[in-house]
C-alpha positions as CSV (number, residue, x, y, z in Angstrom):
1,M,-9.8,32.7,2.0
2,K,-12.9,30.7,2.6
3,R,-12.4,27.1,1.9
4,P,-15.1,25.6,-0.4
5,I,-17.0,22.6,1.1
6,R,-17.4,20.9,-2.3
7,I,-15.1,21.2,-5.3
8,S,-16.4,20.3,-8.7
9,L,-14.0,19.2,-11.4
10,V,-16.4,20.3,-14.2
11,A,-14.5,23.5,-14.9
12,A,-11.2,21.6,-15.1
13,L,-12.7,19.1,-17.4
14,L,-14.1,21.7,-19.8
15,A,-10.8,23.6,-19.8
16,A,-8.3,20.7,-20.1
17,C,-10.4,17.7,-21.2
18,A,-8.3,15.8,-18.7
19,I,-11.0,13.4,-17.4
20,S,-12.5,12.3,-20.7
21,T,-11.6,8.7,-21.6
22,A,-11.9,6.1,-24.5
23,S,-13.5,2.5,-25.5
24,P,-14.8,0.1,-28.2
25,H,-18.5,1.0,-27.8
26,V,-18.5,3.8,-30.4
27,H,-16.8,4.2,-33.7
28,A,-13.6,6.3,-33.7
29,A,-15.2,9.0,-35.8
30,A,-17.8,9.6,-33.1
31,I,-15.3,10.0,-30.3
32,D,-14.2,13.4,-29.1
33,D,-10.5,12.6,-28.7
34,G,-8.7,15.9,-28.6
35,M,-7.0,17.4,-25.6
36,P,-4.4,20.0,-25.0
37,S,-0.7,19.3,-24.5
38,Q,1.5,19.7,-21.4
39,S,2.8,22.8,-22.9
40,W,-0.7,24.3,-22.9
41,T,-1.3,23.4,-19.2
42,D,2.1,25.0,-18.3
43,T,1.5,28.4,-19.9
44,P,-0.9,31.3,-19.2
45,S,-4.4,30.9,-20.6
46,S,-7.6,33.0,-20.7
47,Q,-9.7,29.9,-20.2
48,G,-8.6,29.2,-16.6
49,A,-5.7,28.7,-14.2
50,N,-2.7,26.8,-15.5
51,W,0.6,25.8,-13.8
52,S,1.9,29.3,-14.8
53,D,-0.5,30.7,-12.2
54,L,1.2,28.8,-9.4
55,A,3.5,30.8,-7.1
56,G,6.9,30.1,-8.5
57,G,5.5,28.8,-11.8
58,V,5.7,25.3,-13.2
59,T,8.9,24.3,-11.3
60,G,6.8,23.1,-8.3
61,R,4.3,20.9,-10.2
62,P,4.4,17.1,-10.2
63,Y,6.1,15.4,-13.2
64,I,6.7,11.9,-14.7
65,A,10.0,10.6,-13.5
66,S,9.7,7.3,-15.3
67,L,7.3,5.6,-17.7
68,S,7.4,2.3,-19.5
69,V,4.9,-0.1,-21.1
70,T,5.0,-3.9,-21.6
71,T,2.9,-5.3,-24.5
72,N,2.9,-8.9,-25.4
73,G,6.0,-9.4,-23.3
74,V,8.0,-6.6,-25.0
75,S,8.9,-3.7,-22.7
76,T,9.5,-0.1,-24.0
77,Q,10.9,2.7,-21.9
78,I,9.1,6.0,-22.6
79,V,10.5,8.3,-20.0
80,T,13.8,7.9,-18.1
81,N,15.0,10.2,-15.3
82,G,12.2,12.7,-16.1
83,T,11.9,16.1,-14.5
84,V,9.6,19.2,-14.8
85,T,11.7,20.3,-17.8
86,T,11.7,17.0,-19.7
87,A,10.5,17.8,-23.2
88,A,7.3,16.1,-24.3
89,P,7.4,14.0,-27.5
90,T,6.1,15.5,-30.8
91,T,6.3,12.4,-33.0
92,L,2.8,11.3,-34.2
93,G,1.6,8.3,-32.2
94,A,4.1,8.8,-29.4
95,V,2.8,8.0,-25.9
96,T,2.9,10.8,-23.3
97,T,1.1,12.2,-20.3
98,V,-0.5,15.5,-19.3
99,I,-0.5,16.8,-15.7
100,S,-3.1,19.4,-14.9
101,P,-4.0,21.5,-11.8
102,F,-7.6,21.5,-10.5
103,N,-9.2,24.4,-8.6
104,L,-6.0,26.5,-8.8
105,C,-6.5,30.2,-8.4
106,K,-5.8,32.2,-11.5
107,A,-3.4,35.0,-10.9
108,G,-5.3,37.8,-9.1
109,S,-8.3,35.7,-8.1
110,T,-9.2,34.2,-4.7
111,N,-12.8,33.2,-5.4
112,N,-13.6,29.5,-4.8
113,C,-10.1,28.3,-5.5
114,Y,-6.8,27.5,-3.9
115,A,-3.4,29.2,-4.0
116,T,-2.0,25.7,-4.7
117,P,-4.3,23.1,-6.4
118,N,-6.2,20.8,-4.1
119,R,-6.3,18.1,-6.8
120,V,-3.9,17.2,-9.7
121,G,-5.0,15.3,-12.7
122,I,-2.8,12.9,-14.8
123,T,-4.0,11.6,-18.1
124,L,-2.2,9.1,-20.4
125,A,-2.2,10.4,-24.0
126,Y,-0.7,10.1,-27.4
127,V,0.4,12.6,-30.0
128,K,-2.6,13.0,-32.4
129,Q,-1.3,15.8,-34.5
130,E,1.0,18.8,-34.2
131,G,0.1,20.6,-31.0
132,Q,-2.7,18.3,-30.1
133,L,-3.0,15.0,-28.1
134,G,-5.5,12.2,-28.0
135,H,-6.6,9.9,-25.1
136,N,-8.5,7.2,-26.9
137,F,-6.3,4.1,-26.9
138,S,-9.0,1.7,-28.3
139,A,-9.3,3.6,-31.6
140,P,-6.4,6.1,-31.9
141,T,-6.2,8.3,-35.0
142,A,-2.4,7.8,-35.3
143,T,-0.3,4.6,-35.2
144,L,0.8,4.3,-31.7
145,S,4.5,3.8,-30.9
146,P,5.0,1.6,-29.0
147,A,1.9,-0.5,-29.7
148,I,-0.7,-0.4,-26.9
149,T,-3.5,-2.9,-26.2
150,A,-6.1,-3.4,-23.5
151,T,-3.7,-5.8,-21.8
152,S,-0.6,-3.6,-21.9
153,V,0.9,-3.0,-18.5
154,F,2.3,0.5,-17.7
155,D,4.9,1.2,-15.0
156,M,4.8,4.9,-14.0
157,T,6.7,6.8,-11.3
158,I,5.4,10.3,-10.4
159,G,7.7,12.9,-8.9
160,L,5.3,14.7,-6.6
161,N,7.5,17.8,-6.1
162,S,6.7,20.6,-3.7
163,V,3.0,20.8,-4.8
164,G,2.4,17.1,-4.4
165,K,4.1,16.6,-1.0
166,K,0.7,16.9,0.6
167,L,-0.6,13.8,-1.2
168,G,-3.7,12.3,0.3
169,W,-5.7,9.7,-1.6
170,T,-5.3,8.9,-5.3
171,W,-8.1,7.8,-7.6
172,M,-7.3,6.1,-10.9
173,N,-9.4,5.1,-13.9
174,G,-7.4,2.0,-14.6
175,T,-6.6,-1.5,-13.2
176,P,-3.8,-1.3,-10.7
177,S,-1.3,-4.1,-10.0
178,F,1.4,-2.2,-8.0
179,W,1.5,0.8,-5.7
180,K,4.3,2.3,-3.7
181,T,4.8,5.8,-2.2
182,E,8.1,7.0,-0.8
183,N,9.2,10.1,1.1
184,L,5.7,11.5,1.5
185,G,5.6,15.0,2.9
186,Q,8.9,15.9,1.3
187,D,9.7,17.6,-2.0
188,N,11.4,14.4,-3.3
189,A,8.3,12.3,-2.6
190,T,7.3,9.8,-5.3
191,A,4.4,7.5,-6.2
192,R,4.9,4.5,-8.4
193,V,2.0,2.6,-10.0
194,K,1.6,-0.3,-12.4
195,F,-1.6,-0.5,-14.3
196,S,-3.5,-1.5,-17.4
197,L,-6.1,0.7,-19.2
198,S,-9.8,0.8,-18.3
199,E,-13.0,2.0,-19.8
200,A,-14.6,5.3,-18.7
201,P,-17.6,7.4,-19.9
202,G,-17.8,10.8,-21.4
203,V,-20.7,13.0,-20.5
204,D,-22.1,16.3,-21.8
205,Y,-21.4,18.8,-19.1
206,Q,-23.9,21.2,-20.6
207,D,-26.6,18.7,-19.5
208,P,-27.8,19.7,-16.0
209,K,-28.2,16.0,-15.2
210,A,-24.4,15.5,-15.7
211,Q,-23.1,18.6,-14.1
212,R,-22.7,17.1,-10.6
213,C,-21.2,13.8,-11.8
214,T,-17.6,15.1,-11.0
215,T,-18.3,16.6,-7.6
216,I,-16.0,15.5,-4.9
217,P,-17.1,13.9,-2.6
218,V,-19.3,11.9,-4.9
219,S,-23.0,12.4,-4.2
220,V,-25.2,12.6,-7.3
221,C,-24.9,11.6,-11.0
222,D,-28.2,11.8,-12.9
223,A,-26.8,11.4,-16.4
224,D,-28.9,8.8,-18.3
225,K,-26.1,7.6,-20.6
226,S,-22.6,8.4,-21.7
227,T,-21.9,10.4,-24.8
228,Q,-18.9,8.0,-25.5
229,D,-17.1,5.2,-23.8
230,T,-13.3,5.2,-24.2
231,L,-10.2,3.2,-23.1
232,G,-7.4,5.0,-21.3
233,M,-6.0,6.0,-18.0
234,Q,-6.7,9.1,-15.8
235,M,-5.6,9.8,-12.2
236,V,-6.6,12.4,-9.6
237,L,-4.2,13.1,-6.8
238,S,-6.0,14.6,-3.9
239,L,-3.9,17.2,-1.9
240,D,-6.8,17.8,0.6
241,T,-5.3,17.3,4.1
242,T,-8.6,16.9,6.0
243,L,-8.3,13.1,6.2
244,S,-6.2,11.3,8.8
245,A,-2.5,11.3,8.0
246,A,-2.7,7.5,8.1
247,F,-4.4,7.6,4.7
248,A,-1.7,9.6,3.0
249,G,-0.9,7.7,-0.2
250,A,-4.1,5.7,-0.2
251,L,-5.0,4.3,-3.7
252,F,-8.4,3.3,-5.2
253,A,-9.3,2.7,-8.8
254,T,-12.4,2.2,-11.0
255,N,-13.4,0.8,-14.4
256,A,-16.3,2.5,-16.2
257,A,-16.7,5.5,-13.8
258,I,-16.2,9.2,-14.3
259,I,-14.6,10.0,-10.9
260,G,-14.2,8.6,-7.4
261,S,-13.8,10.0,-3.9
262,L,-12.8,8.8,-0.4
263,D,-14.4,9.7,3.0
264,V,-13.0,8.5,6.3
265,A,-14.7,8.3,9.7
266,S,-12.3,7.7,12.6
267,G,-12.9,7.1,16.2
268,E,-14.5,4.2,18.0
269,T,-16.1,2.8,14.9
270,P,-13.8,3.7,12.0
271,S,-15.0,3.3,8.4
272,L,-14.0,4.1,4.8
273,T,-16.6,5.2,2.3
274,Y,-15.7,5.0,-1.4
275,G,-17.9,6.8,-3.9
276,I,-17.8,6.5,-7.6
277,A,-20.0,8.2,-10.3
278,G,-21.1,7.4,-13.8
279,P,-24.1,7.4,-16.1
280,H,-26.6,4.6,-15.8
281,S,-26.0,3.3,-19.4
282,L,-23.3,3.0,-21.9
283,S,-23.4,5.2,-25.0
284,D,-25.1,2.4,-26.9
285,G,-27.9,2.3,-24.3
286,T,-26.9,-0.9,-22.6
287,V,-26.6,-1.0,-18.8
288,R,-23.3,0.1,-17.4
289,K,-21.5,-2.2,-15.1
290,G,-18.2,-1.2,-13.5
291,K,-15.5,-2.4,-11.2
292,F,-13.9,-0.9,-8.1
293,Y,-10.4,-1.5,-6.6
294,G,-9.4,-0.3,-3.2
295,F,-6.0,-0.9,-1.6
296,L,-5.6,-1.0,2.2
297,S,-2.0,-1.3,3.4
298,D,-1.1,-3.4,6.4
299,A,-0.3,-0.2,8.2
300,V,-3.8,1.2,7.6
301,L,-5.4,-2.1,8.6
302,E,-3.5,-2.2,11.8
303,S,-3.8,1.5,12.8
304,Q,-7.4,2.1,11.8
305,F,-9.1,-1.3,12.1
306,K,-6.7,-3.1,14.5
307,I,-6.3,-6.0,12.0
308,A,-3.0,-7.8,12.1
309,A,-1.1,-8.4,8.9
310,T,-1.1,-12.2,9.7
311,E,-4.9,-12.4,9.3
312,T,-5.9,-14.5,6.3
313,D,-9.7,-14.1,5.7
314,M,-10.7,-10.5,5.3
315,T,-14.3,-11.4,4.6
316,K,-14.6,-12.4,8.3
317,L,-13.0,-9.1,9.5
318,L,-14.2,-6.3,7.2
319,S,-17.7,-5.7,5.8
320,V,-18.1,-4.0,2.4
321,A,-21.7,-2.7,2.0
322,R,-23.4,-0.5,-0.5
323,T,-25.0,2.5,1.2
324,A,-28.4,4.0,0.3
325,E,-28.0,7.7,1.0
326,S,-30.0,9.0,-2.0
327,K,-31.6,7.9,-5.2
328,S,-28.2,8.0,-6.9
329,T,-26.5,5.7,-4.4
330,A,-29.4,3.3,-3.9
331,D,-29.5,1.8,-7.4
332,A,-29.5,-2.0,-7.1
333,G,-26.4,-4.1,-8.1
334,T,-25.0,-7.5,-7.4
335,D,-21.7,-6.0,-6.2
336,T,-19.5,-9.1,-6.0
337,V,-16.7,-8.5,-3.4
338,T,-13.3,-10.3,-3.4
339,W,-10.1,-9.8,-1.5
340,S,-6.5,-10.5,-2.6
341,K,-3.2,-10.1,-0.7
342,W,-0.6,-7.7,-2.0
343,T,3.1,-8.0,-1.1
344,A,5.9,-5.5,-1.2
345,A,7.9,-7.7,-3.5
346,D,5.2,-8.2,-6.1
347,N,2.9,-5.2,-5.6
348,G,5.0,-2.5,-4.1
349,T,3.3,-2.5,-0.6
350,D,2.1,-5.1,1.8
351,G,-1.6,-5.1,2.3
352,R,-5.0,-6.2,0.8
353,L,-6.8,-5.3,-2.4
354,V,-10.6,-5.3,-2.4
355,T,-12.3,-5.7,-5.8
356,I,-16.0,-5.0,-6.2
357,S,-17.4,-6.2,-9.5
358,D,-20.7,-5.9,-11.4
359,I,-21.4,-2.4,-10.0
360,S,-24.4,-0.6,-11.3
361,F,-24.5,3.2,-11.4
362,S,-25.2,6.2,-11.0
363,A,-23.3,7.3,-7.8
364,P,-22.8,4.1,-5.7
365,K,-21.0,4.3,-2.4
366,F,-19.4,1.4,-0.5
367,K,-18.7,1.5,3.2
368,V,-15.9,-0.6,4.7
369,T,-16.4,-1.3,8.4
370,K,-15.0,-3.9,10.8
371,V,-17.3,-6.9,11.2
372,G,-19.2,-6.6,14.5
373,A,-18.6,-2.8,14.7
374,T,-21.6,-0.4,14.7
375,S,-21.4,1.6,11.5
376,S,-23.3,4.7,10.7
377,G,-25.5,2.9,8.2
378,S,-26.5,0.0,10.3
379,A,-26.6,1.1,14.0
380,K,-29.7,-0.3,15.7
381,G,-31.5,1.0,18.7
382,T,-33.9,-0.6,21.2
383,T,-36.8,0.0,18.8
384,G,-35.2,-2.2,16.2
385,G,-35.0,0.7,13.6
386,A,-31.8,1.8,11.9
387,V,-30.3,5.0,13.1
388,Q,-28.6,6.5,10.1
389,G,-25.3,8.4,10.6
390,V,-24.1,11.4,8.8
391,S,-22.1,10.9,5.6
392,G,-19.8,13.1,3.5
393,L,-19.2,15.4,6.4
394,K,-16.8,18.3,5.7
395,F,-15.9,21.3,7.8
396,T,-14.7,24.9,7.7
397,T,-13.4,27.2,10.5
398,K,-13.7,30.9,10.6
399,A,-13.5,33.4,13.5
400,R,-13.3,30.3,15.8
401,T,-16.6,29.0,14.5
402,I,-16.7,25.4,13.2
403,T,-19.2,24.7,10.5
404,L,-19.9,21.1,9.5
405,T,-22.0,20.1,6.4
406,G,-22.9,16.7,5.1
407,S,-25.8,14.4,4.3
408,G,-28.3,13.2,6.9
409,V,-31.7,11.4,6.9
410,A,-35.1,12.8,7.6
411,G,-36.5,11.8,11.0
412,I,-33.1,11.4,12.6
413,T,-31.9,14.0,15.1
414,Y,-28.2,15.0,15.0
415,K,-26.3,16.7,17.8
416,A,-22.8,18.0,17.8
417,T,-20.2,18.6,20.5
418,A,-16.7,20.1,20.5
419,T,-14.3,19.3,23.4
420,L,-10.9,20.9,24.2
421,G,-9.5,19.7,27.6
422,T,-12.2,20.2,30.2
423,V,-14.3,22.6,27.9
424,T,-17.2,21.1,25.9
425,K,-19.5,23.1,23.6
426,S,-22.7,21.6,22.3
427,A,-25.0,22.5,19.4
428,S,-28.1,21.1,17.7
429,C,-27.8,20.5,14.0
430,R,-30.2,21.7,11.2
431,L,-31.4,19.2,8.6
432,A,-32.9,20.7,5.4
433,G,-34.0,17.8,3.2
434,T,-30.8,15.7,3.3
435,K,-28.4,18.6,3.9
436,L,-27.1,18.6,7.4
437,T,-25.5,21.7,8.9
438,C,-23.9,21.9,12.4
439,T,-22.4,25.1,13.8
440,L,-20.1,25.1,16.9
441,K,-18.4,28.1,18.6
442,A,-14.9,27.3,19.9
443,T,-13.8,29.6,22.7
444,K,-10.0,29.4,22.1
445,A,-7.4,28.1,19.8
446,G,-6.5,24.4,19.8
447,A,-7.3,21.0,18.4
448,W,-11.0,20.5,19.3
449,K,-12.4,17.0,19.3
450,V,-15.7,17.3,17.4
451,K,-18.4,14.7,17.4
452,V,-21.8,14.4,15.6
453,T,-24.2,11.8,17.0
454,P,-27.4,10.6,15.4
455,S,-30.4,9.5,17.5
456,K,-34.0,8.5,17.1
457,S,-36.6,7.4,19.7
458,G,-34.0,7.1,22.4
459,A,-31.6,5.0,20.2
460,T,-28.3,6.3,19.0
461,G,-26.2,5.5,16.0
462,A,-22.4,5.6,15.4
463,A,-20.9,9.1,15.9
464,W,-18.7,10.9,13.4
465,S,-15.7,12.3,15.2
466,R,-12.5,14.2,14.2
467,A,-10.0,16.5,15.7
468,I,-10.3,20.0,14.1
469,K,-7.7,22.7,14.6
470,V,-8.9,26.1,15.4
471,K,-6.6,29.1,15.3
């Protein structure tokens, strides 16, 4: 099966309503708050693939192993020793979750989908009425039990199960305070997170301007304003294995965004690029401002950036800069950046949390590079001009042909090479507008080291590089 380069969550959103969210900017009567239950996502449906379409059925899907919430100092246990078969609550106002597959192939289909989902969505919800849930925790239509406020802190452990053992990055609409993964790569892997609720926008997916707002990786979001702004929590677990194994279990989160994505460039000048998407304005027409949270463990800082855990001032070691790849990413914003230290005792894992505040939308991207390193957005040549690197680069392999696609910049020349042992294959890349395509022919099976290098007027920028297995 051909692997899609870009996967949009729009179909999943329309089918399961799993990425809509809730807030105090609109009256409760105006909020589309309904969403299907876990039972609905576990059983066959004519509207799209559900967990029942998974080989072996629902037994392999992730589940909530434990869930509690603390409000005003009072802690309530909601799920204890949960499994795939744990019954969901039916009492009006009871707090629960829905776990949904994204981009899963419906039984009998192989078109633009996966035999196992490449993303899994988790939405915090409450029982709104018999057979239906709600996700708006700022203006619920039933009395919540236990009581939930914007400052409530949830403690949730996810059993990743056989489907989730390929966990890559995790995006959350919420404010994280704790993150810990264990036994990654195994059927008994778990991810534990503590969080409070965050705002997120709803958009009209019939509007062409909004249809690309949930594309991963984030690229464009032309929606003028949200249809509603709600308070809740949603997560997306990425099961895409194209990133370095070092980033398995990476966490980042947002407030006031629809979705987020993570791109990684390894090699001599490693970098992380976080993208988040959302409409320019709130539903009431005021300018949208959001927050971003990115957790970098000490292990990632050491292995990818050669930064020791004993370092104290991250502002002197890592640069966090907003990119300007397109009109959507170039919107101005003050983008205040702060760093805080996380410890295993208090936050689950040793590392650093970067917080970016006062973010303007529609599809901003933030690149993290080591200070002093030449990054793809700021490499300078002898002429003094910037040589823009490729971004959002993804690849497919078929019949020993490696095809790379991503975003480039007009006026920049991009060349690609693939090396295996003493064999090197070269190719010129084609740039159509901002769409960059490179095609390389591998002559035999193996892990080819692929590199894409930008150049202009004799000056070169930072190269994108990655090992790609060819069968």
